[in-house]
Legacy VTK file of the C-alpha trace (Angstrom):
# vtk DataFile Version 3.0
C-alpha trace
ASCII
DATASET POLYDATA
POINTS 325 float
153.897 169.114 34.962
156.766 171.500 35.551
157.268 172.508 39.196
156.566 176.116 40.106
158.330 178.412 42.503
157.096 178.332 46.063
154.819 181.235 46.907
157.102 182.151 49.806
159.759 183.242 47.312
157.645 186.013 45.804
154.148 187.442 45.613
151.565 185.034 47.018
150.005 182.486 44.640
146.330 182.760 45.599
145.337 179.584 43.803
147.873 177.630 45.836
146.661 179.187 49.077
143.083 178.240 48.304
144.085 174.721 47.228
145.986 174.257 50.462
143.063 175.419 52.566
140.797 172.991 50.743
143.359 170.202 51.092
143.027 170.188 54.869
139.238 169.910 54.597
139.501 167.121 52.034
142.016 165.204 54.123
139.741 165.396 57.152
136.775 164.254 55.051
138.803 161.346 53.667
139.756 160.201 57.147
136.152 160.469 58.305
134.993 158.442 55.294
137.610 155.783 56.001
136.519 155.615 59.631
132.890 155.072 58.555
134.048 152.093 56.498
136.017 150.611 59.364
139.438 151.945 58.398
141.724 154.742 59.568
143.057 156.058 56.248
146.516 155.525 57.722
149.719 154.629 55.901
152.499 152.370 57.077
155.951 153.741 57.994
157.285 152.099 54.817
155.023 154.374 52.741
156.775 157.518 54.023
159.765 156.972 51.705
159.018 156.490 48.012
160.982 156.298 44.760
159.631 158.695 42.133
160.254 158.988 38.399
159.083 161.418 35.730
155.979 159.390 34.931
154.799 159.358 38.544
155.895 162.859 39.534
152.500 164.514 39.134
150.549 161.912 41.105
153.167 161.024 43.714
154.597 164.492 44.352
152.378 167.304 43.082
149.066 165.729 44.052
150.357 164.292 47.332
151.737 167.733 48.259
148.169 168.942 48.805
147.978 166.451 51.715
151.503 166.538 53.137
154.786 168.380 52.457
156.883 166.301 50.051
160.652 166.477 50.556
162.587 165.521 47.413
166.031 163.926 47.648
167.904 164.182 44.323
170.587 161.472 44.392
172.640 159.076 42.262
174.321 155.733 42.903
177.809 157.149 42.192
177.374 160.092 44.593
179.240 159.431 47.858
177.703 162.392 49.790
174.256 161.083 48.767
175.065 157.814 50.544
175.611 159.808 53.741
172.555 162.072 53.404
169.855 159.718 52.108
169.816 157.360 55.122
169.469 160.349 57.460
166.494 161.695 55.483
164.879 158.254 55.385
165.259 157.827 59.141
163.855 161.295 59.830
160.894 160.684 57.521
159.850 157.798 59.771
160.739 159.647 62.973
158.596 162.666 62.000
155.636 160.300 61.774
153.908 161.515 58.615
154.645 165.230 58.963
156.395 164.976 55.602
156.786 162.441 52.791
160.248 161.699 51.352
160.452 161.251 47.566
163.766 159.949 46.202
164.643 160.852 42.599
167.583 159.208 40.812
168.995 162.003 38.634
170.608 159.603 36.162
167.201 158.159 35.310
165.249 161.421 35.550
167.259 164.141 33.835
164.182 166.197 32.951
163.132 166.557 36.584
166.666 167.512 37.510
166.611 170.269 34.870
163.150 171.507 35.828
164.227 171.990 39.424
167.453 173.675 38.346
169.611 171.165 40.224
173.279 172.092 39.753
174.814 169.389 41.916
173.835 166.522 44.182
172.776 165.725 46.771
170.131 168.437 46.485
167.007 168.594 48.613
163.800 170.425 47.701
160.277 170.508 49.098
156.920 170.714 47.351
154.028 172.175 49.336
150.550 172.625 47.837
151.967 172.082 44.358
154.780 174.596 44.670
158.493 173.924 44.987
161.213 175.526 47.060
164.870 174.629 47.595
165.868 173.446 51.069
169.613 172.771 50.933
172.384 171.282 48.807
175.158 168.970 49.932
175.447 166.537 52.822
174.196 168.840 55.587
174.525 167.933 59.235
171.582 166.350 61.029
171.034 169.381 63.273
170.698 171.636 60.219
168.403 169.134 58.508
166.130 168.937 61.555
165.949 172.726 61.798
165.005 172.974 58.121
162.377 170.237 58.401
160.904 171.780 61.557
160.436 175.080 59.738
158.974 173.328 56.697
156.325 171.389 58.615
155.434 174.447 60.699
154.880 176.646 57.646
153.006 173.843 55.858
150.589 173.458 58.763
150.157 177.083 59.839
150.117 178.713 56.421
148.785 175.961 54.154
146.748 173.845 56.567
148.641 170.618 55.813
148.628 168.407 58.886
150.382 165.445 57.305
149.553 161.754 57.114
148.278 159.379 59.789
150.835 156.611 60.313
149.850 153.196 61.652
152.672 150.658 62.217
150.104 147.895 61.679
148.954 149.220 58.296
149.907 147.291 55.192
152.453 149.073 52.945
150.945 150.446 49.781
147.370 150.353 51.042
145.061 152.392 48.845
144.340 155.867 50.132
140.620 156.746 50.332
139.347 159.303 47.918
138.248 162.599 49.428
134.741 163.853 49.040
134.111 167.054 47.169
134.252 170.131 49.377
130.894 171.893 49.639
130.857 175.306 48.027
131.568 178.100 50.498
129.420 181.221 50.739
132.073 183.406 49.111
133.564 180.971 46.579
131.844 182.551 43.567
132.946 186.054 44.556
136.507 184.897 45.201
136.651 183.100 41.858
135.406 186.246 40.112
138.003 188.345 41.932
140.782 185.935 40.955
139.666 186.004 37.306
139.638 189.806 37.364
143.136 189.798 38.837
144.404 187.397 36.162
142.782 189.519 33.433
144.429 192.705 34.689
141.177 194.255 35.926
142.800 195.398 39.143
140.032 197.814 40.114
137.436 195.071 39.758
139.563 192.635 41.749
140.097 195.162 44.554
136.373 195.846 44.833
135.461 192.151 44.757
137.872 191.315 47.555
136.612 194.271 49.586
133.049 193.014 49.145
134.009 189.617 50.565
135.844 191.185 53.500
132.857 193.391 54.285
130.871 190.207 55.002
133.735 188.033 56.254
136.562 190.196 57.700
138.665 187.157 58.582
138.686 185.584 55.106
142.359 184.731 54.468
142.104 184.406 50.708
140.348 187.765 50.375
142.951 189.485 52.564
145.799 188.084 50.488
144.006 188.887 47.241
143.264 192.460 48.232
146.853 193.077 49.324
148.194 191.670 46.058
145.684 193.521 43.863
146.378 196.836 45.569
150.127 196.308 45.197
149.791 195.593 41.465
147.474 198.577 41.105
150.102 200.862 42.634
152.883 199.770 40.274
150.971 199.279 37.023
151.744 202.760 35.649
155.143 203.223 37.281
158.328 203.842 35.293
160.706 201.366 36.957
163.842 203.182 35.832
162.637 206.525 37.181
161.381 204.990 40.439
164.726 203.332 41.115
166.697 206.431 40.160
164.583 208.552 42.516
165.159 206.064 45.312
168.916 206.104 44.707
169.031 209.926 44.594
166.814 210.404 47.672
167.695 207.784 50.274
165.778 209.652 52.985
162.658 210.364 50.938
159.809 208.244 52.278
157.655 208.231 49.137
160.597 207.436 46.857
161.575 204.455 48.998
157.965 203.257 49.305
157.573 203.259 45.524
160.838 201.359 45.069
159.863 198.813 47.726
156.634 198.074 45.842
158.682 197.312 42.721
161.086 195.180 44.747
158.247 193.025 46.029
156.530 192.647 42.654
159.865 191.447 41.311
160.083 188.813 44.050
162.862 190.612 45.973
161.151 190.265 49.341
164.136 190.891 51.606
165.163 193.945 49.535
161.700 195.475 49.873
161.565 194.904 53.623
165.130 196.058 54.206
164.614 199.227 52.189
161.611 200.280 54.252
163.154 199.331 57.586
166.222 201.436 56.711
163.901 204.310 55.809
162.089 204.028 59.143
165.438 204.569 60.839
166.127 207.872 59.025
162.641 209.428 58.973
160.272 210.851 61.558
156.668 211.949 62.037
154.195 211.404 59.207
156.884 210.171 56.816
158.012 207.499 59.227
154.433 206.403 59.850
153.719 206.190 56.119
156.727 203.897 55.659
155.677 201.739 58.605
152.124 201.381 57.272
153.345 200.385 53.800
155.686 197.807 55.318
152.769 196.267 57.210
150.790 196.154 53.959
153.640 194.318 52.242
153.702 191.839 55.122
150.080 191.027 54.202
151.096 190.346 50.594
153.791 187.853 51.565
151.890 186.248 54.452
152.182 186.548 58.214
153.716 183.092 58.649
156.544 183.641 56.171
159.867 183.519 58.077
161.042 186.643 56.227
158.049 188.521 57.604
158.827 187.305 61.108
162.427 188.503 60.810
161.352 191.838 59.329
158.846 192.416 62.151
161.657 192.011 64.669
163.871 194.395 62.686
161.045 196.940 62.456
160.514 196.804 66.210
164.216 197.494 66.766
164.101 200.405 64.307
161.062 201.923 65.997
162.116 201.489 69.602
LINES 1 326
325 0 1 2 3 4 5 6 7 8 9 10 11 12 13 14 15 16 17 18 19 20 21 22 23 24 25 26 27 28 29 30 31 32 33 34 35 36 37 38 39 40 41 42 43 44 45 46 47 48 49 50 51 52 53 54 55 56 57 58 59 60 61 62 63 64 65 66 67 68 69 70 71 72 73 74 75 76 77 78 79 80 81 82 83 84 85 86 87 88 89 90 91 92 93 94 95 96 97 98 99 100 101 102 103 104 105 106 107 108 109 110 111 112 113 114 115 116 117 118 119 120 121 122 123 124 125 126 127 128 129 130 131 132 133 134 135 136 137 138 139 140 141 142 143 144 145 146 147 148 149 150 151 152 153 154 155 156 157 158 159 160 161 162 163 164 165 166 167 168 169 170 171 172 173 174 175 176 177 178 179 180 181 182 183 184 185 186 187 188 189 190 191 192 193 194 195 196 197 198 199 200 201 202 203 204 205 206 207 208 209 210 211 212 213 214 215 216 217 218 219 220 221 222 223 224 225 226 227 228 229 230 231 232 233 234 235 236 237 238 239 240 241 242 243 244 245 246 247 248 249 250 251 252 253 254 255 256 257 258 259 260 261 262 263 264 265 266 267 268 269 270 271 272 273 274 275 276 277 278 279 280 281 282 283 284 285 286 287 288 289 290 291 292 293 294 295 296 297 298 299 300 301 302 303 304 305 306 307 308 309 310 311 312 313 314 315 316 317 318 319 320 321 322 323 324
């Protein structure tokens, strides 16, 4: 299976969000089942670093990434910087105690995976979270930088995707079979959410919007419905727009709130998250009254599309506060 872009790099992938939420429940059920049979469902420290090839990528990386963030180290025997970086990553994988799994991929033996990830040079380090990939860094980075990157990764994985990692037991036997998770019971809104997602995929934006609103009327805190509604409303706003005209209007009228709002919507749909946020924050600085409030409200709506735990949202919230006060 070809890796996909991480949802944090563009509009939210609702299927991945739902899969991640379910993953936490399944992991907890698996551990409970193991406990009932006299086990802990734990892995040994040796299991935190694995060698992966193309044949095992789906099971060892994509499927495991619904339980724990998987950090991928692309390396080769002839690569001197790899010989500096790999031991650091292996040591940190054990030190972090199951908060992430390290998968090592030899690029000479796995050219297809290297191409699918768009690796231009090695060492290159990626992560896969809930089935989606994102680049972390390239080159032999310093340990302080690596720790900072890993800290952010595990925080986002837990807070946004509900992935709490693996239980590590030093006494566990390496390679012990992991217990299978029980099926998650159907939730009260699963059918409505599935129908809304199908409507969204089919381009029935009005139907998707109404379906998500129906769920939120009964369950105002439903994360998937909030994300779905924000995405559906965004797509609804841009579906009939003329991109060339919208961007020309924005260029000609830098202080026009509505022109900048329309352009920011297009920016976000195109995956240009920072551009969309920056455009609206700049507009807040040069507008006042109702125009300024309209820009602020749209920016908050776009935060919902990307997700409150996204680091770009956190940075943009700080920038908005400075622009307002």
